[in-house]
mmCIF file of the N, C-alpha and C atoms, coordinates in Angstrom:
data_MODEL
# 
_entry.id   MODEL 
# 
loop_
_atom_site.group_PDB 
_atom_site.id 
_atom_site.type_symbol 
_atom_site.label_atom_id 
_atom_site.label_alt_id 
_atom_site.label_comp_id 
_atom_site.label_asym_id 
_atom_site.label_entity_id 
_atom_site.label_seq_id 
_atom_site.pdbx_PDB_ins_code 
_atom_site.Cartn_x 
_atom_site.Cartn_y 
_atom_site.Cartn_z 
_atom_site.occupancy 
_atom_site.B_iso_or_equiv 
_atom_site.pdbx_formal_charge 
_atom_site.auth_seq_id 
_atom_site.auth_comp_id 
_atom_site.auth_asym_id 
_atom_site.auth_atom_id 
_atom_site.pdbx_PDB_model_num 
ATOM 1   N N  . MET A 1 1  ? 1.196   -1.551 0.063   1.00 0.00 ? 1  MET A N  1 
ATOM 2   C CA . MET A 1 1  ? -0.044  -0.377 0.234   1.00 0.00 ? 1  MET A CA 1 
ATOM 3   C C  . MET A 1 1  ? 0.875   1.326  -0.057  1.00 0.00 ? 1  MET A C  1 
ATOM 4   N N  . LEU A 1 2  ? 0.180   2.282  -0.293  1.00 0.00 ? 2  LEU A N  1 
ATOM 5   C CA . LEU A 1 2  ? 0.839   3.852  -0.328  1.00 0.00 ? 2  LEU A CA 1 
ATOM 6   C C  . LEU A 1 2  ? 2.219   3.190  -1.124  1.00 0.00 ? 2  LEU A C  1 
ATOM 7   N N  . ASN A 1 3  ? 2.408   2.995  -2.425  1.00 0.00 ? 3  ASN A N  1 
ATOM 8   C CA . ASN A 1 3  ? 3.462   2.583  -3.113  1.00 0.00 ? 3  ASN A CA 1 
ATOM 9   C C  . ASN A 1 3  ? 3.896   3.208  -3.309  1.00 0.00 ? 3  ASN A C  1 
ATOM 10  N N  . ASN A 1 4  ? 3.528   4.888  -3.997  1.00 0.00 ? 4  ASN A N  1 
ATOM 11  C CA . ASN A 1 4  ? 4.284   6.057  -4.285  1.00 0.00 ? 4  ASN A CA 1 
ATOM 12  C C  . ASN A 1 4  ? 4.877   6.051  -3.021  1.00 0.00 ? 4  ASN A C  1 
ATOM 13  N N  . LEU A 1 5  ? 4.215   6.496  -1.845  1.00 0.00 ? 5  LEU A N  1 
ATOM 14  C CA . LEU A 1 5  ? 5.153   7.185  -0.519  1.00 0.00 ? 5  LEU A CA 1 
ATOM 15  C C  . LEU A 1 5  ? 6.331   6.679  -0.083  1.00 0.00 ? 5  LEU A C  1 
ATOM 16  N N  . LYS A 1 6  ? 6.046   5.287  -0.712  1.00 0.00 ? 6  LYS A N  1 
ATOM 17  C CA . LYS A 1 6  ? 7.231   4.396  -0.107  1.00 0.00 ? 6  LYS A CA 1 
ATOM 18  C C  . LYS A 1 6  ? 8.748   4.859  -0.889  1.00 0.00 ? 6  LYS A C  1 
ATOM 19  N N  . ALA A 1 7  ? 8.282   4.581  -1.934  1.00 0.00 ? 7  ALA A N  1 
ATOM 20  C CA . ALA A 1 7  ? 8.756   4.918  -3.343  1.00 0.00 ? 7  ALA A CA 1 
ATOM 21  C C  . ALA A 1 7  ? 9.806   5.796  -2.740  1.00 0.00 ? 7  ALA A C  1 
ATOM 22  N N  . GLU A 1 8  ? 8.983   7.313  -3.108  1.00 0.00 ? 8  GLU A N  1 
ATOM 23  C CA . GLU A 1 8  ? 9.336   8.815  -2.498  1.00 0.00 ? 8  GLU A CA 1 
ATOM 24  C C  . GLU A 1 8  ? 10.851  8.716  -1.246  1.00 0.00 ? 8  GLU A C  1 
ATOM 25  N N  . PHE A 1 9  ? 10.240  7.869  -0.533  1.00 0.00 ? 9  PHE A N  1 
ATOM 26  C CA . PHE A 1 9  ? 10.761  7.449  1.435   1.00 0.00 ? 9  PHE A CA 1 
ATOM 27  C C  . PHE A 1 9  ? 12.198  6.994  -0.042  1.00 0.00 ? 9  PHE A C  1 
ATOM 28  N N  . VAL A 1 10 ? 12.379  5.886  -0.314  1.00 0.00 ? 10 VAL A N  1 
ATOM 29  C CA . VAL A 1 10 ? 13.411  5.127  -1.044  1.00 0.00 ? 10 VAL A CA 1 
ATOM 30  C C  . VAL A 1 10 ? 14.583  6.168  -1.559  1.00 0.00 ? 10 VAL A C  1 
ATOM 31  N N  . ARG A 1 11 ? 13.584  6.837  -2.729  1.00 0.00 ? 11 ARG A N  1 
ATOM 32  C CA . ARG A 1 11 ? 14.418  8.016  -3.475  1.00 0.00 ? 11 ARG A CA 1 
ATOM 33  C C  . ARG A 1 11 ? 15.204  9.344  -2.581  1.00 0.00 ? 11 ARG A C  1 
ATOM 34  N N  . CYS A 1 12 ? 14.823  8.917  -1.823  1.00 0.00 ? 12 CYS A N  1 
ATOM 35  C CA . CYS A 1 12 ? 15.630  10.285 -0.437  1.00 0.00 ? 12 CYS A CA 1 
ATOM 36  C C  . CYS A 1 12 ? 16.573  9.635  0.373   1.00 0.00 ? 12 CYS A C  1 
ATOM 37  N N  . ASN A 1 13 ? 16.743  8.603  0.411   1.00 0.00 ? 13 ASN A N  1 
ATOM 38  C CA . ASN A 1 13 ? 17.417  7.542  1.173   1.00 0.00 ? 13 ASN A CA 1 
ATOM 39  C C  . ASN A 1 13 ? 16.750  7.746  3.025   1.00 0.00 ? 13 ASN A C  1 
ATOM 40  N N  . ILE A 1 14 ? 15.286  7.688  2.725   1.00 0.00 ? 14 ILE A N  1 
ATOM 41  C CA . ILE A 1 14 ? 14.789  7.395  4.395   1.00 0.00 ? 14 ILE A CA 1 
ATOM 42  C C  . ILE A 1 14 ? 13.756  6.196  4.490   1.00 0.00 ? 14 ILE A C  1 
ATOM 43  N N  . GLU A 1 15 ? 14.300  5.982  4.959   1.00 0.00 ? 15 GLU A N  1 
ATOM 44  C CA . GLU A 1 15 ? 13.230  4.563  5.444   1.00 0.00 ? 15 GLU A CA 1 
ATOM 45  C C  . GLU A 1 15 ? 12.275  4.883  5.189   1.00 0.00 ? 15 GLU A C  1 
ATOM 46  N N  . PRO A 1 16 ? 11.204  4.326  4.692   1.00 0.00 ? 16 PRO A N  1 
ATOM 47  C CA . PRO A 1 16 ? 9.143   5.113  4.714   1.00 0.00 ? 16 PRO A CA 1 
ATOM 48  C C  . PRO A 1 16 ? 8.850   5.082  6.042   1.00 0.00 ? 16 PRO A C  1 
ATOM 49  N N  . TYR A 1 17 ? 8.777   3.877  6.746   1.00 0.00 ? 17 TYR A N  1 
ATOM 50  C CA . TYR A 1 17 ? 8.308   4.165  8.711   1.00 0.00 ? 17 TYR A CA 1 
ATOM 51  C C  . TYR A 1 17 ? 9.250   4.651  9.700   1.00 0.00 ? 17 TYR A C  1 
ATOM 52  N N  . VAL A 1 18 ? 10.748  5.180  8.953   1.00 0.00 ? 18 VAL A N  1 
ATOM 53  C CA . VAL A 1 18 ? 11.236  6.547  10.028  1.00 0.00 ? 18 VAL A CA 1 
ATOM 54  C C  . VAL A 1 18 ? 10.690  7.688  9.445   1.00 0.00 ? 18 VAL A C  1 
ATOM 55  N N  . GLY A 1 19 ? 10.015  8.072  8.089   1.00 0.00 ? 19 GLY A N  1 
ATOM 56  C CA . GLY A 1 19 ? 9.614   9.181  7.900   1.00 0.00 ? 19 GLY A CA 1 
ATOM 57  C C  . GLY A 1 19 ? 8.320   9.398  8.258   1.00 0.00 ? 19 GLY A C  1 
ATOM 58  N N  . VAL A 1 20 ? 7.580   8.926  8.108   1.00 0.00 ? 20 VAL A N  1 
ATOM 59  C CA . VAL A 1 20 ? 6.251   8.394  8.698   1.00 0.00 ? 20 VAL A CA 1 
ATOM 60  C C  . VAL A 1 20 ? 6.114   9.112  10.133  1.00 0.00 ? 20 VAL A C  1 
ATOM 61  N N  . MET A 1 21 ? 6.942   8.063  10.931  1.00 0.00 ? 21 MET A N  1 
ATOM 62  C CA . MET A 1 21 ? 7.227   8.345  12.261  1.00 0.00 ? 21 MET A CA 1 
ATOM 63  C C  . MET A 1 21 ? 7.927   9.661  12.701  1.00 0.00 ? 21 MET A C  1 
ATOM 64  N N  . ASN A 1 22 ? 8.710   10.612 11.975  1.00 0.00 ? 22 ASN A N  1 
ATOM 65  C CA . ASN A 1 22 ? 9.245   11.863 12.172  1.00 0.00 ? 22 ASN A CA 1 
ATOM 66  C C  . ASN A 1 22 ? 8.230   12.636 11.496  1.00 0.00 ? 22 ASN A C  1 
ATOM 67  N N  . ALA A 1 23 ? 7.437   12.450 11.045  1.00 0.00 ? 23 ALA A N  1 
ATOM 68  C CA . ALA A 1 23 ? 6.800   13.517 10.420  1.00 0.00 ? 23 ALA A CA 1 
ATOM 69  C C  . ALA A 1 23 ? 5.317   13.464 11.498  1.00 0.00 ? 23 ALA A C  1 
ATOM 70  N N  . LEU A 1 24 ? 4.813   12.278 12.053  1.00 0.00 ? 24 LEU A N  1 
ATOM 71  C CA . LEU A 1 24 ? 3.493   12.357 12.511  1.00 0.00 ? 24 LEU A CA 1 
ATOM 72  C C  . LEU A 1 24 ? 4.130   12.767 14.381  1.00 0.00 ? 24 LEU A C  1 
ATOM 73  N N  . CYS A 1 25 ? 5.642   12.013 14.549  1.00 0.00 ? 25 CYS A N  1 
ATOM 74  C CA . CYS A 1 25 ? 5.633   11.674 16.003  1.00 0.00 ? 25 CYS A CA 1 
ATOM 75  C C  . CYS A 1 25 ? 4.505   10.987 16.532  1.00 0.00 ? 25 CYS A C  1 
ATOM 76  N N  . CYS A 1 26 ? 5.100   9.476  15.691  1.00 0.00 ? 26 CYS A N  1 
ATOM 77  C CA . CYS A 1 26 ? 4.085   8.630  16.326  1.00 0.00 ? 26 CYS A CA 1 
ATOM 78  C C  . CYS A 1 26 ? 5.401   6.951  16.870  1.00 0.00 ? 26 CYS A C  1 
ATOM 79  N N  . SER A 1 27 ? 4.860   5.914  16.809  1.00 0.00 ? 27 SER A N  1 
ATOM 80  C CA . SER A 1 27 ? 5.631   4.434  17.238  1.00 0.00 ? 27 SER A CA 1 
ATOM 81  C C  . SER A 1 27 ? 5.337   3.965  15.728  1.00 0.00 ? 27 SER A C  1 
ATOM 82  N N  . GLU A 1 28 ? 6.060   3.501  15.843  1.00 0.00 ? 28 GLU A N  1 
ATOM 83  C CA . GLU A 1 28 ? 6.817   2.430  14.602  1.00 0.00 ? 28 GLU A CA 1 
ATOM 84  C C  . GLU A 1 28 ? 5.898   1.968  13.990  1.00 0.00 ? 28 GLU A C  1 
ATOM 85  N N  . LYS A 1 29 ? 5.522   1.248  15.216  1.00 0.00 ? 29 LYS A N  1 
ATOM 86  C CA . LYS A 1 29 ? 3.951   0.098  15.195  1.00 0.00 ? 29 LYS A CA 1 
ATOM 87  C C  . LYS A 1 29 ? 3.172   1.157  14.582  1.00 0.00 ? 29 LYS A C  1 
ATOM 88  N N  . THR A 1 30 ? 2.829   1.953  14.470  1.00 0.00 ? 30 THR A N  1 
ATOM 89  C CA . THR A 1 30 ? 1.105   3.117  13.999  1.00 0.00 ? 30 THR A CA 1 
ATOM 90  C C  . THR A 1 30 ? 2.106   3.409  12.799  1.00 0.00 ? 30 THR A C  1 
ATOM 91  N N  . ALA A 1 31 ? 3.524   3.748  12.675  1.00 0.00 ? 31 ALA A N  1 
ATOM 92  C CA . ALA A 1 31 ? 4.070   3.878  11.234  1.00 0.00 ? 31 ALA A CA 1 
ATOM 93  C C  . ALA A 1 31 ? 3.228   2.839  10.115  1.00 0.00 ? 31 ALA A C  1 
ATOM 94  N N  . ARG A 1 32 ? 4.439   1.958  10.746  1.00 0.00 ? 32 ARG A N  1 
ATOM 95  C CA . ARG A 1 32 ? 4.055   0.994  9.156   1.00 0.00 ? 32 ARG A CA 1 
ATOM 96  C C  . ARG A 1 32 ? 2.709   0.302  9.337   1.00 0.00 ? 32 ARG A C  1 
ATOM 97  N N  . ASN A 1 33 ? 1.664   0.665  9.977   1.00 0.00 ? 33 ASN A N  1 
ATOM 98  C CA . ASN A 1 33 ? 0.125   0.348  10.039  1.00 0.00 ? 33 ASN A CA 1 
ATOM 99  C C  . ASN A 1 33 ? -0.104  1.355  9.300   1.00 0.00 ? 33 ASN A C  1 
ATOM 100 N N  . LYS A 1 34 ? -0.700  2.460  8.993   1.00 0.00 ? 34 LYS A N  1 
ATOM 101 C CA . LYS A 1 34 ? -0.145  3.254  8.392   1.00 0.00 ? 34 LYS A CA 1 
ATOM 102 C C  . LYS A 1 34 ? 0.802   3.176  6.526   1.00 0.00 ? 34 LYS A C  1 
ATOM 103 N N  . LEU A 1 35 ? 1.745   3.078  6.623   1.00 0.00 ? 35 LEU A N  1 
ATOM 104 C CA . LEU A 1 35 ? 2.464   2.641  5.387   1.00 0.00 ? 35 LEU A CA 1 
ATOM 105 C C  . LEU A 1 35 ? 1.565   1.223  4.861   1.00 0.00 ? 35 LEU A C  1 
ATOM 106 N N  . ASN A 1 36 ? 1.421   0.181  5.455   1.00 0.00 ? 36 ASN A N  1 
ATOM 107 C CA . ASN A 1 36 ? 0.138   -1.241 5.013   1.00 0.00 ? 36 ASN A CA 1 
ATOM 108 C C  . ASN A 1 36 ? -0.592  -1.251 5.067   1.00 0.00 ? 36 ASN A C  1 
ATOM 109 N N  . GLY A 1 37 ? -1.574  -0.090 5.064   1.00 0.00 ? 37 GLY A N  1 
ATOM 110 C CA . GLY A 1 37 ? -2.782  0.234  4.913   1.00 0.00 ? 37 GLY A CA 1 
ATOM 111 C C  . GLY A 1 37 ? -3.826  -0.578 6.410   1.00 0.00 ? 37 GLY A C  1 
ATOM 112 N N  . VAL A 1 38 ? -3.177  -1.319 6.908   1.00 0.00 ? 38 VAL A N  1 
ATOM 113 C CA . VAL A 1 38 ? -3.976  -1.498 8.077   1.00 0.00 ? 38 VAL A CA 1 
ATOM 114 C C  . VAL A 1 38 ? -4.633  -0.665 9.210   1.00 0.00 ? 38 VAL A C  1 
ATOM 115 N N  . SER A 1 39 ? -4.776  0.771  9.311   1.00 0.00 ? 39 SER A N  1 
ATOM 116 C CA . SER A 1 39 ? -4.291  1.719  10.073  1.00 0.00 ? 39 SER A CA 1 
ATOM 117 C C  . SER A 1 39 ? -4.786  3.241  8.585   1.00 0.00 ? 39 SER A C  1 
ATOM 118 N N  . PRO A 1 40 ? -5.875  3.884  8.531   1.00 0.00 ? 40 PRO A N  1 
ATOM 119 C CA . PRO A 1 40 ? -5.799  4.997  7.926   1.00 0.00 ? 40 PRO A CA 1 
ATOM 120 C C  . PRO A 1 40 ? -4.617  5.926  7.897   1.00 0.00 ? 40 PRO A C  1 
ATOM 121 N N  . VAL A 1 41 ? -4.373  6.976  7.079   1.00 0.00 ? 41 VAL A N  1 
ATOM 122 C CA . VAL A 1 41 ? -4.108  7.841  6.994   1.00 0.00 ? 41 VAL A CA 1 
ATOM 123 C C  . VAL A 1 41 ? -5.113  9.157  6.638   1.00 0.00 ? 41 VAL A C  1 
ATOM 124 N N  . THR A 1 42 ? -5.060  10.407 7.324   1.00 0.00 ? 42 THR A N  1 
ATOM 125 C CA . THR A 1 42 ? -5.935  10.936 7.515   1.00 0.00 ? 42 THR A CA 1 
ATOM 126 C C  . THR A 1 42 ? -4.942  11.927 7.343   1.00 0.00 ? 42 THR A C  1 
ATOM 127 N N  . VAL A 1 43 ? -6.473  13.428 6.242   1.00 0.00 ? 43 VAL A N  1 
ATOM 128 C CA . VAL A 1 43 ? -5.732  14.434 5.367   1.00 0.00 ? 43 VAL A CA 1 
ATOM 129 C C  . VAL A 1 43 ? -5.289  15.170 6.203   1.00 0.00 ? 43 VAL A C  1 
ATOM 130 N N  . PRO A 1 44 ? -4.971  15.286 7.838   1.00 0.00 ? 44 PRO A N  1 
ATOM 131 C CA . PRO A 1 44 ? -4.228  16.400 8.246   1.00 0.00 ? 44 PRO A CA 1 
ATOM 132 C C  . PRO A 1 44 ? -2.852  15.305 8.844   1.00 0.00 ? 44 PRO A C  1 
ATOM 133 N N  . GLU A 1 45 ? -2.641  14.068 8.887   1.00 0.00 ? 45 GLU A N  1 
ATOM 134 C CA . GLU A 1 45 ? -1.313  13.788 8.641   1.00 0.00 ? 45 GLU A CA 1 
ATOM 135 C C  . GLU A 1 45 ? -0.834  13.513 7.661   1.00 0.00 ? 45 GLU A C  1 
ATOM 136 N N  . ALA A 1 46 ? -1.689  13.426 6.558   1.00 0.00 ? 46 ALA A N  1 
ATOM 137 C CA . ALA A 1 46 ? -0.892  13.401 4.715   1.00 0.00 ? 46 ALA A CA 1 
ATOM 138 C C  . ALA A 1 46 ? -0.312  15.170 4.807   1.00 0.00 ? 46 ALA A C  1 
ATOM 139 N N  . ALA A 1 47 ? -0.633  15.458 5.112   1.00 0.00 ? 47 ALA A N  1 
ATOM 140 C CA . ALA A 1 47 ? -0.359  17.294 4.959   1.00 0.00 ? 47 ALA A CA 1 
ATOM 141 C C  . ALA A 1 47 ? 1.248   17.540 5.827   1.00 0.00 ? 47 ALA A C  1 
ATOM 142 N N  . LYS A 1 48 ? 1.029   16.782 7.279   1.00 0.00 ? 48 LYS A N  1 
ATOM 143 C CA . LYS A 1 48 ? 1.834   16.862 7.398   1.00 0.00 ? 48 LYS A CA 1 
ATOM 144 C C  . LYS A 1 48 ? 3.876   16.105 6.794   1.00 0.00 ? 48 LYS A C  1 
ATOM 145 N N  . ILE A 1 49 ? 3.123   15.054 6.185   1.00 0.00 ? 49 ILE A N  1 
ATOM 146 C CA . ILE A 1 49 ? 4.536   14.703 4.939   1.00 0.00 ? 49 ILE A CA 1 
ATOM 147 C C  . ILE A 1 49 ? 4.736   14.632 4.127   1.00 0.00 ? 49 ILE A C  1 
ATOM 148 N N  . ILE A 1 50 ? 3.545   15.742 3.207   1.00 0.00 ? 50 ILE A N  1 
ATOM 149 C CA . ILE A 1 50 ? 3.628   15.753 2.266   1.00 0.00 ? 50 ILE A CA 1 
ATOM 150 C C  . ILE A 1 50 ? 4.725   17.739 2.894   1.00 0.00 ? 50 ILE A C  1 
ATOM 151 N N  . ASN A 1 51 ? 4.236   18.068 4.114   1.00 0.00 ? 51 ASN A N  1 
ATOM 152 C CA . ASN A 1 51 ? 4.963   19.316 4.143   1.00 0.00 ? 51 ASN A CA 1 
ATOM 153 C C  . ASN A 1 51 ? 6.038   19.486 4.439   1.00 0.00 ? 51 ASN A C  1 
ATOM 154 N N  . LYS A 1 52 ? 6.660   18.184 5.137   1.00 0.00 ? 52 LYS A N  1 
ATOM 155 C CA . LYS A 1 52 ? 8.222   17.785 6.127   1.00 0.00 ? 52 LYS A CA 1 
ATOM 156 C C  . LYS A 1 52 ? 9.377   17.387 4.584   1.00 0.00 ? 52 LYS A C  1 
ATOM 157 N N  . TYR A 1 53 ? 8.507   16.589 3.928   1.00 0.00 ? 53 TYR A N  1 
ATOM 158 C CA . TYR A 1 53 ? 9.522   15.507 3.222   1.00 0.00 ? 53 TYR A CA 1 
ATOM 159 C C  . TYR A 1 53 ? 9.001   16.304 1.281   1.00 0.00 ? 53 TYR A C  1 
ATOM 160 N N  . PHE A 1 54 ? 7.404   16.111 1.262   1.00 0.00 ? 54 PHE A N  1 
ATOM 161 C CA . PHE A 1 54 ? 7.364   15.955 -0.216  1.00 0.00 ? 54 PHE A CA 1 
ATOM 162 C C  . PHE A 1 54 ? 6.521   17.910 -1.050  1.00 0.00 ? 54 PHE A C  1 
ATOM 163 N N  . PRO A 1 55 ? 6.592   18.486 -0.447  1.00 0.00 ? 55 PRO A N  1 
ATOM 164 C CA . PRO A 1 55 ? 6.666   19.630 -1.325  1.00 0.00 ? 55 PRO A CA 1 
ATOM 165 C C  . PRO A 1 55 ? 5.990   19.492 -2.526  1.00 0.00 ? 55 PRO A C  1 
ATOM 166 N N  . LYS A 1 56 ? 6.569   19.372 -3.397  1.00 0.00 ? 56 LYS A N  1 
ATOM 167 C CA . LYS A 1 56 ? 6.664   19.590 -4.344  1.00 0.00 ? 56 LYS A CA 1 
ATOM 168 C C  . LYS A 1 56 ? 5.950   18.202 -5.304  1.00 0.00 ? 56 LYS A C  1 
ATOM 169 N N  . HIS A 1 57 ? 5.218   16.562 -4.495  1.00 0.00 ? 57 HIS A N  1 
ATOM 170 C CA . HIS A 1 57 ? 4.723   16.356 -5.271  1.00 0.00 ? 57 HIS A CA 1 
ATOM 171 C C  . HIS A 1 57 ? 2.869   16.283 -4.698  1.00 0.00 ? 57 HIS A C  1 
ATOM 172 N N  . SER A 1 58 ? 2.316   16.105 -5.319  1.00 0.00 ? 58 SER A N  1 
ATOM 173 C CA . SER A 1 58 ? 0.660   15.707 -5.145  1.00 0.00 ? 58 SER A CA 1 
ATOM 174 C C  . SER A 1 58 ? 0.830   15.257 -4.201  1.00 0.00 ? 58 SER A C  1 
ATOM 175 N N  . VAL A 1 59 ? -0.700  15.731 -3.538  1.00 0.00 ? 59 VAL A N  1 
ATOM 176 C CA . VAL A 1 59 ? -2.048  14.879 -2.449  1.00 0.00 ? 59 VAL A CA 1 
ATOM 177 C C  . VAL A 1 59 ? -2.158  12.889 -3.502  1.00 0.00 ? 59 VAL A C  1 
ATOM 178 N N  . GLU A 1 60 ? -2.302  13.287 -3.978  1.00 0.00 ? 60 GLU A N  1 
ATOM 179 C CA . GLU A 1 60 ? -3.029  12.315 -4.670  1.00 0.00 ? 60 GLU A CA 1 
ATOM 180 C C  . GLU A 1 60 ? -2.354  11.002 -5.625  1.00 0.00 ? 60 GLU A C  1 
ATOM 181 N N  . TYR A 1 61 ? -0.888  11.739 -6.235  1.00 0.00 ? 61 TYR A N  1 
ATOM 182 C CA . TYR A 1 61 ? 0.692   11.023 -6.027  1.00 0.00 ? 61 TYR A CA 1 
ATOM 183 C C  . TYR A 1 61 ? 0.965   9.770  -5.147  1.00 0.00 ? 61 TYR A C  1 
ATOM 184 N N  . LEU A 1 62 ? 1.115   10.651 -4.129  1.00 0.00 ? 62 LEU A N  1 
ATOM 185 C CA . LEU A 1 62 ? 1.617   10.421 -3.345  1.00 0.00 ? 62 LEU A CA 1 
ATOM 186 C C  . LEU A 1 62 ? 1.021   9.130  -2.504  1.00 0.00 ? 62 LEU A C  1 
ATOM 187 N N  . PHE A 1 63 ? -0.463  9.264  -2.753  1.00 0.00 ? 63 PHE A N  1 
ATOM 188 C CA . PHE A 1 63 ? -1.191  8.500  -0.615  1.00 0.00 ? 63 PHE A CA 1 
ATOM 189 C C  . PHE A 1 63 ? -2.480  8.031  -1.833  1.00 0.00 ? 63 PHE A C  1 
ATOM 190 N N  . ILE A 1 64 ? -3.144  8.558  -3.587  1.00 0.00 ? 64 ILE A N  1 
ATOM 191 C CA . ILE A 1 64 ? -3.930  7.651  -3.393  1.00 0.00 ? 64 ILE A CA 1 
ATOM 192 C C  . ILE A 1 64 ? -3.393  5.892  -4.386  1.00 0.00 ? 64 ILE A C  1 
ATOM 193 N N  . GLU A 1 65 ? -3.991  4.828  -4.119  1.00 0.00 ? 65 GLU A N  1 
ATOM 194 C CA . GLU A 1 65 ? -3.696  3.235  -4.393  1.00 0.00 ? 65 GLU A CA 1 
ATOM 195 C C  . GLU A 1 65 ? -4.106  3.522  -5.750  1.00 0.00 ? 65 GLU A C  1 
ATOM 196 N N  . ASP A 1 66 ? -2.812  2.558  -5.542  1.00 0.00 ? 66 ASP A N  1 
ATOM 197 C CA . ASP A 1 66 ? -2.898  2.470  -7.573  1.00 0.00 ? 66 ASP A CA 1 
ATOM 198 C C  . ASP A 1 66 ? -4.072  1.320  -7.804  1.00 0.00 ? 66 ASP A C  1 
ATOM 199 N N  . LEU A 1 67 ? -4.710  1.851  -9.025  1.00 0.00 ? 67 LEU A N  1 
ATOM 200 C CA . LEU A 1 67 ? -6.147  1.553  -9.418  1.00 0.00 ? 67 LEU A CA 1 
ATOM 201 C C  . LEU A 1 67 ? -5.734  -0.226 -9.718  1.00 0.00 ? 67 LEU A C  1 
ATOM 202 N N  . ASN A 1 68 ? -5.065  -1.038 -9.965  1.00 0.00 ? 68 ASN A N  1 
ATOM 203 C CA . ASN A 1 68 ? -3.867  -1.429 -10.430 1.00 0.00 ? 68 ASN A CA 1 
ATOM 204 C C  . ASN A 1 68 ? -4.435  -2.524 -9.405  1.00 0.00 ? 68 ASN A C  1 
ATOM 205 N N  . THR A 1 69 ? -4.229  -2.779 -8.358  1.00 0.00 ? 69 THR A N  1 
ATOM 206 C CA . THR A 1 69 ? -4.499  -3.798 -6.674  1.00 0.00 ? 69 THR A CA 1 
ATOM 207 C C  . THR A 1 69 ? -5.980  -4.538 -7.251  1.00 0.00 ? 69 THR A C  1 
ATOM 208 N N  . SER A 1 70 ? -5.767  -5.919 -6.206  1.00 0.00 ? 70 SER A N  1 
ATOM 209 C CA . SER A 1 70 ? -6.765  -6.340 -6.521  1.00 0.00 ? 70 SER A CA 1 
ATOM 210 C C  . SER A 1 70 ? -7.893  -6.646 -6.118  1.00 0.00 ? 70 SER A C  1 
ATOM 211 N N  . GLU A 1 71 ? -7.692  -6.041 -5.346  1.00 0.00 ? 71 GLU A N  1 
ATOM 212 C CA . GLU A 1 71 ? -8.971  -5.144 -5.069  1.00 0.00 ? 71 GLU A CA 1 
ATOM 213 C C  . GLU A 1 71 ? -9.840  -4.163 -5.575  1.00 0.00 ? 71 GLU A C  1 
ATOM 214 N N  . HIS A 1 72 ? -8.922  -3.692 -6.555  1.00 0.00 ? 72 HIS A N  1 
ATOM 215 C CA . HIS A 1 72 ? -9.929  -3.198 -8.149  1.00 0.00 ? 72 HIS A CA 1 
ATOM 216 C C  . HIS A 1 72 ? -10.249 -3.495 -9.318  1.00 0.00 ? 72 HIS A C  1 
ATOM 217 N N  . LYS A 1 73 ? -9.777  -4.917 -9.204  1.00 0.00 ? 73 LYS A N  1 
ATOM 218 C CA . LYS A 1 73 ? -10.337 -5.912 -10.646 1.00 0.00 ? 73 LYS A CA 1 
ATOM 219 C C  . LYS A 1 73 ? -10.951 -6.506 -10.206 1.00 0.00 ? 73 LYS A C  1 
# 
């Protein structure tokens, strides 16, 4: 889940869960749950991540799920 967000963190040499932890001031478990789709990323949380790391990327690119996933087929 959130493959584009994960990929952008990797491009910046940041472990995705560490980036989410730092942006949201949350635990590792919470960050991993959000990245894996177990817990939702709220709009205010998405804004914090974008503002901290990816101000040039759109929310749609970073947070809208890939339409080719099995649940959309």
